DRENPA-3360 file (N, C-alpha, C; in nm, 2 decimals, always signed):
BEGIN
1 = XXXXXXXX = +7.55/+5.10/-0.12/+7.53/+5.07/-0.26/+7.64/+4.97/-0.31 ~ +7.60/+4.86/-0.37/+7.69/+4.76/-0.42/+7.74/+4.80/-0.56 ~ +7.87/+4.77/-0.58/+7.93/+4.79/-0.71/+7.94/+4.66/-0.78 ~ +7.89/+4.65/-0.90/+7.89/+4.53/-0.98/+7.98/+4.55/-1.10 ~ +8.05/+4.45/-1.14/+8.13/+4.45/-1.26/+8.13/+4.31/-1.32 ~ +8.20/+4.28/-1.42/+8.20/+4.15/-1.49/+8.25/+4.04/-1.40 ~ +8.32/+4.07/-1.29/+8.37/+3.96/-1.20/+8.29/+3.94/-1.08 ~ +8.18/+4.02/-1.07/+8.09/+4.00/-0.95/+8.01/+3.87/-0.96;
9 = XXXXXXXX = +8.02/+3.80/-0.85/+7.92/+3.69/-0.83/+7.82/+3.73/-0.73 ~ +7.70/+3.73/-0.76/+7.59/+3.78/-0.68/+7.50/+3.67/-0.64 ~ +7.44/+3.69/-0.52/+7.33/+3.61/-0.47/+7.20/+3.67/-0.52 ~ +7.13/+3.60/-0.60/+7.00/+3.66/-0.66/+6.88/+3.57/-0.63 ~ +6.77/+3.63/-0.62/+6.64/+3.56/-0.60/+6.57/+3.56/-0.73 ~ +6.54/+3.44/-0.78/+6.47/+3.42/-0.91/+6.35/+3.32/-0.88 ~ +6.23/+3.37/-0.90/+6.11/+3.29/-0.87/+6.12/+3.22/-0.73 ~ +6.15/+3.31/-0.63/+6.16/+3.27/-0.49/+6.26/+3.16/-0.46;
17 = XXXXXXXX = +6.36/+3.15/-0.55/+6.48/+3.06/-0.52/+6.61/+3.14/-0.53 ~ +6.69/+3.12/-0.43/+6.82/+3.19/-0.42/+6.93/+3.11/-0.50 ~ +7.01/+3.18/-0.57/+7.12/+3.12/-0.64/+7.24/+3.21/-0.65 ~ +7.36/+3.16/-0.67/+7.48/+3.24/-0.70/+7.51/+3.23/-0.85 ~ +7.52/+3.35/-0.91/+7.55/+3.36/-1.05/+7.64/+3.48/-1.08 ~ +7.73/+3.46/-1.18/+7.81/+3.58/-1.23/+7.71/+3.68/-1.28 ~ +7.72/+3.81/-1.24/+7.62/+3.91/-1.26/+7.68/+4.02/-1.35 ~ +7.61/+4.07/-1.45/+7.64/+4.19/-1.51/+7.52/+4.26/-1.55;
25 = XXXXXXXX = +7.52/+4.40/-1.55/+7.41/+4.48/-1.57/+7.42/+4.57/-1.69 ~ +7.32/+4.58/-1.77/+7.31/+4.67/-1.88/+7.21/+4.78/-1.84 ~ +7.18/+4.87/-1.93/+7.09/+4.98/-1.90/+6.95/+4.93/-1.84 ~ +6.89/+4.83/-1.90/+6.76/+4.79/-1.86/+6.75/+4.64/-1.83 ~ +6.86/+4.57/-1.83/+6.85/+4.43/-1.80/+6.97/+4.38/-1.72 ~ +6.96/+4.26/-1.67/+7.06/+4.19/-1.59/+7.09/+4.06/-1.66 ~ +7.22/+4.03/-1.68/+7.27/+3.91/-1.74/+7.33/+3.82/-1.63 ~ +7.28/+3.70/-1.62/+7.33/+3.60/-1.52/+7.39/+3.49/-1.59;
33 = XXXXXXXX = +7.51/+3.45/-1.55/+7.59/+3.35/-1.61/+7.63/+3.24/-1.50 ~ +7.60/+3.12/-1.53/+7.64/+3.01/-1.44/+7.79/+2.98/-1.46 ~ +7.85/+2.95/-1.35/+8.00/+2.91/-1.35/+8.02/+2.76/-1.39 ~ +7.91/+2.68/-1.37/+7.92/+2.54/-1.41/+7.90/+2.52/-1.56 ~ +8.01/+2.47/-1.63/+8.00/+2.46/-1.77/+7.89/+2.36/-1.82 ~ +7.85/+2.27/-1.73/+7.74/+2.17/-1.77/+7.60/+2.24/-1.78 ~ +7.59/+2.36/-1.73/+7.46/+2.43/-1.73/+7.45/+2.50/-1.87 ~ +7.40/+2.43/-1.97/+7.40/+2.48/-2.10/+7.30/+2.59/-2.13;
41 = XXXXXXXX = +7.20/+2.60/-2.05/+7.09/+2.70/-2.07/+7.12/+2.84/-2.01 ~ +7.25/+2.86/-1.98/+7.29/+2.99/-1.93/+7.39/+3.05/-2.03 ~ +7.41/+3.18/-2.04/+7.35/+3.28/-1.96/+7.21/+3.31/-1.99 ~ +7.14/+3.38/-1.89/+7.01/+3.42/-1.91/+7.00/+3.57/-1.89 ~ +6.91/+3.63/-1.96/+6.89/+3.78/-1.95/+6.75/+3.81/-1.89 ~ +6.75/+3.89/-1.79/+6.63/+3.93/-1.71/+6.61/+4.08/-1.72 ~ +6.49/+4.12/-1.71/+6.46/+4.27/-1.69/+6.49/+4.29/-1.54 ~ +6.53/+4.41/-1.51/+6.57/+4.43/-1.37/+6.46/+4.40/-1.27;
49 = XXXXXXXX = +6.33/+4.41/-1.31/+6.22/+4.39/-1.22/+6.19/+4.24/-1.19 ~ +6.25/+4.15/-1.27/+6.22/+4.01/-1.26/+6.31/+3.93/-1.16 ~ +6.41/+4.00/-1.11/+6.50/+3.93/-1.01/+6.53/+4.03/-0.90 ~ +6.57/+3.97/-0.79/+6.61/+4.06/-0.68/+6.76/+4.02/-0.64 ~ +6.84/+4.12/-0.64/+6.98/+4.10/-0.60/+6.99/+4.10/-0.45 ~ +7.03/+3.99/-0.39/+7.04/+3.99/-0.24/+7.18/+4.04/-0.19 ~ +7.28/+4.02/-0.26/+7.41/+4.06/-0.22/+7.52/+4.01/-0.31 ~ +7.64/+4.04/-0.27/+7.76/+4.01/-0.35/+7.85/+3.91/-0.28;
57 = XXXXXXXX = +7.90/+3.81/-0.35/+7.99/+3.71/-0.29/+8.12/+3.78/-0.26 ~ +8.16/+3.76/-0.13/+8.29/+3.83/-0.09/+8.40/+3.73/-0.06 ~ +8.36/+3.60/-0.04/+8.46/+3.50/-0.01/+8.41/+3.36/-0.01 ~ +8.50/+3.27/-0.02/+8.46/+3.13/-0.01/+8.55/+3.06/+0.09 ~ +8.49/+3.00/+0.18/+8.57/+2.93/+0.29/+8.55/+2.78/+0.28 ~ +8.66/+2.71/+0.29/+8.64/+2.56/+0.29/+8.74/+2.50/+0.39 ~ +8.71/+2.39/+0.44/+8.79/+2.32/+0.54/+8.91/+2.25/+0.47 ~ +9.03/+2.28/+0.52/+9.15/+2.23/+0.46/+9.17/+2.09/+0.52;
65 = X = +9.19/+1.99/+0.43/+9.22/+1.86/+0.48/+9.36/+1.81/+0.46;
% end
């Protein structure tokens, strides 16, 4: 069982497209927030049945130059 809180970034499936979004859950809905400030149409609220949570982001790796 995954634990979600306000700092969780989750991989979610929306309309058969995977994306990473900041995730929070209420009693009957899920709120997804984009980290990119240029995405002005976020946050979005979904009922729990409209999206599928694939997992939780646990790390970011990048090549150091």
